Backbone as JSON, one array per atom type, in Angstrom:
{
  "sequence": "MLTPEIAEEAAKRQARVGRLYRFDWIPGPSRYWSGFAPLRTLDGQEWKGTGDVIGLGQLTALVNDSAPEQTFTLSGVTQEFVDKVTGSEENYRRRMAFIMLQAFDDNWQPKGLPRVTWWGQMSTFIVAEDRSDGIKTCTITLQGESVLVNRFSPRQSYWTDPDQQRRFPGDRACERVMGMTDKTLTIPGR",
  "N": [[90.82, 118.54, 133.18], [93.7, 119.96, 132.21], [97.25, 118.25, 132.31], [100.08, 120.54, 133.18], [102.08, 120.24, 131.67], [100.83, 119.3, 129.27], [99.31, 121.37, 128.64], [100.74, 123.37, 128.04], [101.88, 122.99, 125.93], [99.97, 122.52, 124.37], [99.46, 125.06, 123.92], [101.15, 126.18, 122.13], [102.32, 127.01, 118.98], [102.94, 124.3, 116.98], [101.85, 122.09, 118.49], [103.21, 119.23, 120.63], [102.64, 116.32, 121.15], [101.09, 113.14, 121.52], [98.78, 110.76, 121.36], [98.18, 108.22, 123.6], [96.9, 104.74, 124.04], [95.32, 102.45, 126.52], [94.18, 99.25, 126.63], [92.49, 96.96, 128.91], [92.42, 93.72, 128.48], [91.65, 90.42, 129.37], [93.83, 88.56, 128.57], [96.08, 90.25, 129.57], [96.99, 93.47, 130.09], [97.21, 95.57, 127.17], [99.24, 98.11, 125.28], [99.16, 101.06, 123.57], [100.28, 103.6, 121.19], [99.95, 106.8, 119.19], [102.32, 107.4, 117.79], [105.25, 106.14, 116.18], [107.73, 104.68, 116.89], [108.34, 102.41, 119.88], [107.75, 103.38, 122.79], [108.61, 105.07, 126.09], [107.25, 105.77, 128.94], [107.44, 108.29, 131.65], [106.22, 107.0, 133.88], [107.58, 104.83, 133.83], [105.81, 102.76, 132.22], [105.79, 100.73, 129.37], [105.09, 101.44, 125.69], [103.64, 100.34, 122.85], [104.17, 101.18, 119.72], [102.16, 102.46, 116.97], [101.77, 104.07, 115.05], [99.33, 104.74, 112.19], [97.65, 102.67, 112.92], [96.11, 102.37, 114.9], [92.74, 103.32, 114.95], [90.72, 105.67, 115.72], [87.23, 106.83, 116.88], [85.08, 109.74, 116.59], [86.04, 111.66, 119.54], [83.71, 112.36, 122.21], [82.09, 114.61, 124.34], [80.49, 114.18, 127.18], [77.22, 115.07, 127.04], [74.09, 116.76, 128.23], [73.72, 114.69, 130.3], [74.24, 112.57, 128.64], [76.0, 109.68, 127.61], [78.02, 108.74, 124.95], [78.92, 106.48, 123.1], [82.15, 104.79, 122.56], [84.38, 104.0, 119.43], [86.68, 102.05, 118.48], [89.21, 101.27, 116.13], [91.48, 98.67, 115.66], [93.94, 97.69, 113.44], [95.74, 95.29, 111.29], [96.23, 92.99, 113.61], [97.48, 90.28, 115.11], [96.32, 86.9, 114.48], [96.84, 85.06, 116.48], [96.73, 87.01, 118.56], [93.95, 88.13, 118.41], [92.75, 85.66, 118.95], [92.92, 84.37, 121.64], [91.66, 86.84, 122.86], [89.4, 86.74, 121.77], [88.5, 84.45, 122.96], [86.59, 83.87, 124.78], [84.02, 86.09, 126.51], [84.2, 87.23, 128.39], [86.84, 88.29, 128.35], [86.96, 90.52, 127.45], [84.67, 91.92, 127.75], [83.06, 94.53, 129.43], [85.54, 95.44, 130.61], [88.3, 97.44, 131.43], [89.28, 100.55, 129.17], [91.22, 102.98, 128.09], [91.93, 106.47, 127.06], [94.56, 108.54, 126.42], [96.66, 111.48, 126.68], [100.13, 112.16, 126.27], [102.63, 114.73, 126.66], [105.39, 116.0, 124.6], [108.66, 116.96, 124.95], [110.99, 119.28, 122.73], [112.84, 117.43, 121.53], [111.42, 115.13, 121.27], [110.72, 113.49, 123.6], [109.11, 112.43, 126.39], [107.42, 114.57, 128.09], [106.51, 115.11, 131.28], [103.63, 113.4, 133.08], [101.3, 110.93, 131.29], [97.97, 112.04, 130.36], [94.97, 110.7, 131.13], [92.25, 111.47, 129.12], [89.68, 110.17, 128.62], [88.0, 107.45, 129.65], [86.25, 103.81, 130.03], [84.21, 101.67, 129.42], [84.98, 98.36, 127.66], [82.4, 96.73, 125.41], [81.55, 95.93, 122.9], [82.47, 93.95, 120.71], [84.34, 93.35, 117.06], [85.18, 91.18, 114.66], [87.33, 91.22, 111.67], [88.46, 90.2, 108.71], [90.63, 90.39, 106.18], [91.37, 89.38, 103.17], [92.62, 90.51, 100.98], [95.23, 90.75, 98.16], [96.42, 88.73, 98.72], [97.23, 87.97, 101.39], [96.53, 87.76, 105.17], [94.85, 90.28, 106.84], [93.89, 91.17, 110.27], [91.15, 93.08, 111.65], [90.09, 94.9, 114.19], [87.16, 95.81, 115.28], [86.12, 97.95, 118.0], [83.72, 99.0, 120.79], [83.07, 100.97, 122.9], [81.97, 101.82, 126.14], [81.26, 104.97, 128.08], [82.79, 105.49, 131.29], [80.72, 107.01, 132.66], [78.08, 106.28, 131.96], [76.34, 104.89, 133.59], [76.04, 106.3, 135.97], [73.43, 107.51, 136.95], [72.17, 105.5, 137.64], [70.88, 103.68, 139.97], [72.78, 102.11, 142.83], [72.19, 100.05, 144.12], [69.72, 97.58, 143.69], [66.07, 96.8, 144.67], [64.06, 94.0, 145.72], [61.82, 93.34, 143.77], [59.43, 92.49, 141.26], [59.55, 93.86, 139.13], [62.57, 95.03, 138.69], [63.52, 92.44, 138.68], [62.74, 91.2, 136.68], [64.06, 92.9, 134.79], [66.84, 92.14, 135.13], [66.26, 89.05, 134.57], [64.67, 88.2, 132.33], [61.54, 86.69, 132.72], [62.04, 85.19, 135.15], [60.02, 84.2, 137.68], [60.83, 84.49, 140.36], [59.67, 87.0, 141.74], [57.64, 87.83, 141.55], [55.72, 87.86, 143.46], [56.16, 89.7, 145.5], [56.05, 91.67, 146.74], [52.9, 91.74, 147.59], [53.66, 89.83, 150.02], [54.67, 91.48, 152.28], [54.96, 92.23, 155.72], [53.78, 89.83, 156.42], [52.59, 86.81, 157.7], [53.93, 83.43, 157.14], [53.08, 80.33, 156.98], [54.6, 77.22, 157.53], [54.06, 73.92, 156.13], [53.63, 71.13, 157.95], [54.98, 71.93, 160.07]],
  "CA": [[92.24, 119.47, 133.26], [94.82, 119.15, 131.71], [98.28, 118.95, 133.14], [100.82, 121.67, 132.98], [102.81, 119.83, 130.23], [100.45, 119.11, 128.27], [98.5, 122.95, 128.57], [102.33, 124.58, 127.95], [102.07, 122.28, 124.68], [98.46, 122.93, 123.59], [99.25, 126.62, 123.74], [102.12, 126.71, 120.88], [102.03, 127.1, 117.22], [103.04, 123.21, 116.76], [102.29, 120.94, 119.51], [103.75, 117.83, 120.5], [101.25, 115.74, 121.88], [100.67, 112.21, 121.13], [97.8, 109.69, 121.88], [98.18, 106.84, 124.7], [95.99, 104.19, 124.1], [95.6, 101.04, 126.79], [92.9, 97.81, 126.97], [92.93, 95.9, 130.1], [92.09, 92.94, 128.49], [92.21, 89.65, 130.36], [95.52, 87.82, 128.82], [96.74, 91.31, 129.87], [96.72, 94.97, 129.23], [97.82, 96.07, 125.9], [99.47, 99.74, 125.08], [99.44, 101.22, 121.93], [100.45, 105.04, 121.53], [99.72, 107.05, 118.03], [103.62, 107.22, 117.28], [105.56, 104.41, 115.07], [108.87, 103.46, 117.67], [108.31, 101.75, 121.07], [107.26, 104.43, 124.15], [108.67, 104.42, 127.48], [106.81, 107.4, 129.27], [108.19, 108.7, 132.74], [105.56, 106.24, 134.78], [107.76, 103.48, 133.56], [105.0, 101.96, 130.85], [106.01, 100.75, 127.43], [103.54, 101.65, 124.7], [104.18, 99.96, 121.37], [103.96, 102.29, 118.84], [101.15, 101.55, 116.06], [101.13, 104.98, 113.74], [97.98, 104.84, 111.97], [97.33, 101.41, 112.67], [94.42, 102.49, 115.73], [91.81, 104.03, 114.26], [89.75, 106.79, 116.76], [86.16, 107.45, 116.15], [84.96, 110.84, 117.52], [85.5, 111.85, 121.26], [82.54, 113.27, 121.98], [82.46, 114.93, 125.46], [79.35, 113.86, 127.82], [76.45, 116.67, 126.99], [73.16, 116.5, 128.57], [73.68, 113.65, 130.64], [74.21, 111.2, 127.53], [77.55, 109.4, 127.56], [78.21, 108.32, 123.86], [80.13, 105.28, 122.77], [83.4, 105.63, 121.4], [84.97, 103.5, 118.71], [88.29, 101.98, 118.09], [89.76, 100.55, 115.37], [92.78, 98.27, 115.65], [94.34, 96.86, 112.29], [96.86, 94.25, 111.53], [96.42, 93.04, 114.82], [97.55, 89.07, 114.63], [95.31, 86.04, 114.46], [97.23, 84.96, 118.04], [95.95, 88.01, 119.51], [92.36, 87.85, 118.13], [91.97, 84.07, 119.48], [93.31, 85.03, 123.24], [90.61, 87.73, 123.23], [87.87, 86.86, 121.89], [88.03, 83.01, 123.05], [85.74, 84.31, 125.97], [83.14, 87.34, 126.18], [84.58, 87.96, 129.77], [87.87, 88.85, 128.39], [87.21, 92.16, 126.59], [83.22, 92.57, 128.48], [83.28, 95.59, 130.54], [86.86, 95.5, 131.06], [89.02, 98.69, 131.33], [89.65, 101.03, 128.14], [91.97, 104.12, 128.21], [92.69, 107.31, 125.91], [95.37, 109.29, 127.44], [96.61, 112.54, 126.03], [101.08, 112.82, 126.48], [103.49, 115.72, 125.8], [106.54, 115.54, 124.6], [109.76, 118.04, 124.7], [111.47, 119.32, 121.74], [113.42, 116.27, 120.64], [110.11, 114.17, 121.04], [110.57, 112.51, 124.48], [107.61, 112.22, 127.08], [107.67, 115.44, 129.69], [105.28, 114.64, 132.53], [102.86, 111.79, 132.94], [99.87, 110.54, 130.69], [96.45, 112.57, 131.08], [93.67, 110.69, 130.91], [90.99, 112.05, 129.02], [88.42, 109.33, 128.12], [87.69, 106.03, 129.98], [85.55, 103.39, 129.7], [84.62, 99.75, 129.31], [84.53, 97.55, 126.18], [81.5, 96.23, 125.42], [81.02, 94.99, 121.67], [84.13, 93.5, 119.52], [83.8, 92.65, 116.04], [86.51, 91.25, 113.86], [87.38, 91.76, 110.49], [89.66, 89.5, 108.15], [90.67, 90.55, 104.82], [92.61, 88.63, 102.26], [93.3, 90.92, 99.27], [97.09, 90.65, 97.79], [96.81, 87.16, 99.45], [97.82, 88.13, 102.92], [95.21, 87.86, 105.69], [94.78, 90.84, 107.71], [92.77, 90.98, 110.45], [90.81, 94.49, 111.9], [89.35, 94.41, 115.33], [86.85, 97.07, 115.57], [85.55, 97.95, 119.36], [83.11, 99.73, 120.92], [83.22, 101.12, 124.62], [80.97, 103.01, 126.98], [81.93, 105.69, 128.82], [82.11, 105.19, 132.81], [79.46, 108.08, 133.21], [76.77, 105.82, 130.96], [75.45, 104.37, 134.57], [76.14, 107.3, 136.9], [72.7, 107.64, 137.88], [71.77, 104.29, 138.06], [70.79, 103.19, 141.66], [73.27, 101.56, 143.39], [71.38, 98.66, 144.64], [68.2, 97.54, 143.17], [64.55, 96.2, 145.75], [63.44, 92.9, 145.3], [60.94, 93.82, 143.57], [59.26, 92.12, 140.3], [60.24, 94.99, 137.54], [63.81, 94.91, 139.13], [64.02, 90.72, 138.36], [62.1, 90.66, 135.12], [65.04, 93.5, 133.86], [68.04, 91.18, 135.35], [65.9, 87.85, 134.09], [63.37, 88.43, 131.93], [60.7, 85.41, 132.97], [61.83, 84.6, 136.21], [58.8, 84.47, 138.36], [60.65, 84.45, 141.5], [59.58, 88.1, 142.69], [55.81, 88.38, 141.3], [54.56, 87.92, 144.89], [57.05, 89.77, 147.04], [55.22, 93.22, 147.21], [51.83, 90.74, 148.76], [53.99, 89.36, 151.03], [55.29, 92.16, 152.89], [54.35, 92.02, 156.99], [52.41, 88.76, 155.93], [53.47, 85.86, 158.28], [54.03, 82.48, 156.23], [53.28, 79.13, 157.62], [54.96, 76.6, 156.38], [53.41, 72.71, 156.55], [54.5, 70.14, 158.08], [55.56, 72.3, 161.43]],
  "C": [[93.18, 118.68, 132.52], [95.6, 119.25, 132.6], [99.0, 119.87, 132.15], [101.61, 121.4, 132.03], [101.91, 120.3, 129.1], [99.57, 120.66, 127.77], [99.6, 123.56, 128.15], [102.03, 124.07, 125.94], [100.84, 122.66, 123.82], [98.41, 124.42, 123.25], [100.72, 126.76, 122.53], [101.39, 126.31, 119.74], [101.94, 125.37, 116.62], [102.8, 122.34, 118.2], [102.36, 119.85, 119.49], [103.32, 117.13, 121.86], [101.18, 114.35, 121.32], [99.54, 111.21, 122.1], [98.2, 108.44, 122.39], [96.7, 105.77, 124.32], [96.05, 102.63, 125.01], [94.31, 100.12, 127.2], [93.61, 97.26, 127.83], [92.12, 94.66, 129.71], [92.36, 91.72, 129.28], [93.33, 89.22, 130.58], [96.1, 88.72, 129.36], [96.51, 92.48, 129.35], [97.7, 95.0, 128.1], [97.85, 97.63, 126.12], [99.78, 100.11, 124.17], [99.79, 102.69, 121.85], [100.4, 105.53, 119.75], [101.23, 107.52, 117.14], [104.25, 106.29, 116.54], [106.77, 103.68, 115.75], [108.02, 103.47, 119.41], [108.59, 103.3, 122.15], [107.85, 103.69, 125.09], [108.09, 105.81, 128.08], [107.37, 107.25, 130.9], [107.01, 107.83, 134.0], [106.22, 104.87, 134.66], [107.02, 102.23, 132.63], [105.63, 101.8, 129.88], [104.9, 100.58, 126.74], [104.28, 101.38, 123.36], [103.42, 100.97, 120.2], [103.23, 101.99, 117.56], [101.08, 102.54, 114.68], [99.78, 105.1, 113.45], [97.71, 104.04, 112.29], [95.85, 101.13, 113.91], [93.98, 103.55, 115.11], [90.43, 104.65, 115.62], [88.92, 107.22, 116.39], [86.15, 109.15, 117.25], [85.01, 111.07, 118.92], [84.8, 112.74, 121.3], [82.37, 113.49, 123.63], [80.8, 114.76, 126.06], [78.39, 115.79, 127.62], [74.92, 116.03, 127.32], [72.77, 115.19, 129.24], [73.54, 112.16, 129.74], [75.98, 111.21, 127.36], [77.62, 108.54, 126.23], [78.97, 107.45, 123.68], [81.02, 105.66, 122.17], [84.1, 104.35, 120.91], [86.24, 103.14, 118.57], [88.44, 101.0, 117.39], [91.47, 99.65, 115.21], [93.2, 97.15, 114.16], [95.47, 95.96, 111.81], [96.9, 93.64, 112.52], [96.68, 90.92, 114.43], [96.81, 88.11, 115.21], [95.45, 85.09, 116.29], [96.55, 85.11, 119.0], [94.47, 88.01, 119.2], [91.98, 86.45, 119.09], [92.15, 84.25, 121.15], [92.12, 85.89, 123.81], [89.54, 87.84, 123.23], [87.4, 85.15, 122.25], [86.82, 83.17, 123.94], [85.24, 85.69, 125.97], [83.64, 87.83, 127.65], [86.27, 88.34, 129.36], [87.91, 89.84, 127.76], [85.48, 93.01, 127.39], [83.64, 93.58, 129.59], [84.8, 95.47, 131.22], [87.13, 96.96, 130.56], [89.46, 99.43, 130.07], [89.95, 102.61, 128.49], [91.92, 105.11, 127.17], [93.37, 108.59, 126.77], [96.45, 110.37, 126.45], [98.42, 112.36, 127.03], [102.01, 113.31, 125.97], [104.37, 115.48, 125.68], [107.35, 116.79, 124.53], [110.06, 118.16, 123.2], [112.04, 118.03, 120.97], [112.27, 114.64, 121.09], [110.24, 113.04, 122.51], [109.37, 112.99, 125.72], [108.46, 113.4, 128.09], [106.54, 115.3, 130.33], [104.63, 113.76, 132.22], [101.48, 111.68, 131.71], [98.68, 111.77, 131.58], [95.49, 111.52, 130.55], [92.79, 111.21, 130.74], [90.07, 111.24, 128.2], [88.73, 108.02, 128.65], [86.49, 105.34, 130.08], [85.36, 101.68, 129.74], [84.33, 99.16, 127.81], [83.39, 96.6, 126.56], [81.17, 95.28, 124.39], [82.45, 95.2, 120.96], [83.89, 92.68, 118.14], [85.32, 92.4, 115.19], [86.39, 90.95, 112.42], [88.33, 91.09, 109.61], [89.39, 90.25, 106.33], [91.79, 90.23, 104.37], [93.19, 89.29, 100.79], [94.78, 90.77, 99.17], [97.35, 89.66, 98.22], [97.45, 87.21, 100.8], [96.7, 88.76, 103.4], [95.8, 89.18, 106.52], [93.41, 90.68, 108.85], [92.14, 92.08, 111.46], [89.64, 94.11, 112.99], [88.45, 95.81, 115.36], [85.84, 97.06, 117.18], [85.03, 98.74, 119.54], [82.87, 100.09, 122.54], [82.41, 102.06, 125.56], [81.24, 103.52, 127.69], [81.86, 105.5, 130.41], [80.7, 105.88, 133.23], [78.46, 107.37, 132.55], [76.15, 105.31, 132.48], [75.36, 105.11, 135.73], [75.07, 107.58, 137.8], [71.99, 107.18, 138.14], [71.43, 104.21, 139.66], [71.87, 102.51, 141.86], [72.88, 100.19, 143.79], [70.05, 98.51, 144.08], [67.09, 97.12, 144.39], [64.63, 94.74, 144.6], [61.92, 92.94, 144.71], [60.51, 92.65, 141.91], [59.8, 92.7, 139.06], [61.48, 94.58, 137.34], [63.97, 93.32, 138.5], [63.77, 90.69, 137.29], [63.29, 91.77, 134.26], [66.22, 92.76, 133.68], [67.54, 89.5, 134.41], [64.66, 87.94, 133.8], [62.93, 86.66, 132.13], [60.75, 84.45, 134.01], [60.6, 85.15, 136.66], [59.04, 84.38, 139.95], [59.92, 85.61, 142.72], [58.51, 88.8, 142.9], [55.36, 88.58, 142.3], [54.63, 88.62, 146.19], [56.22, 90.93, 147.26], [53.75, 92.49, 148.29], [52.4, 90.36, 149.81], [54.81, 90.05, 152.25], [54.15, 92.1, 154.3], [53.06, 91.18, 156.89], [53.27, 87.56, 157.05], [53.27, 84.14, 157.51], [53.99, 81.57, 157.32], [53.51, 77.88, 156.79], [54.38, 74.9, 157.34], [54.31, 72.14, 156.98], [55.33, 70.61, 159.53], [54.61, 72.56, 162.17]]
}
C-alpha cells in the first residue's frame, strides 16, 4: 500500500518519486538514493545521491509463494568500503537491505515519509574490478532474498536425524533419537 503522498504523485502525468536504498552492513548502514545531491528525508535520515551508480534488477512481486532474489549493483565504490564489508561474511550475509519510494513536491523537496517497497536479507556479494583507462573502479553485485523466502518454514525443528543432516551434513548425533523415545538408559558405573 502506498502512502497518500506517493499515491498522489503516481496519479500525476509526471510523478516526482525517487528510489531510496538502505543496506545494513556491519560497519554501519549505508543510505543511497537515485538522485544526484545529498537528500535529507523528513525522518531526519541522510541519503547519498548516486545518480545511476546503483543498478537494480527487476523488482518482482511475490507470486505463487515464490520469493525471487533481488540484484543490486553498486558501481564506483572505494576499496576501503569493499575491504570493510568483505572482511568477513557476517558483515553482509543475512543483513537487511531495503528499497523505498520517496515522494517529492514541485521543488523536489521530500513530501511525506519514505515507504518501503521491498526488504530482504543480503546473501551473495561479488566484487569486480575494472582497470580500463588506467583508473581502478570497483563494482559490487549484491543478491538479496526477500524476507518472505522462509515464511512457510517451521520456526523450530525437531531433534530428528533428517533435520540434523540438513543443518550439519554427516553429523551422527541424532541418528538414534527415534529409537530412544520412551526408553530407559542405563549408565555404566552407577
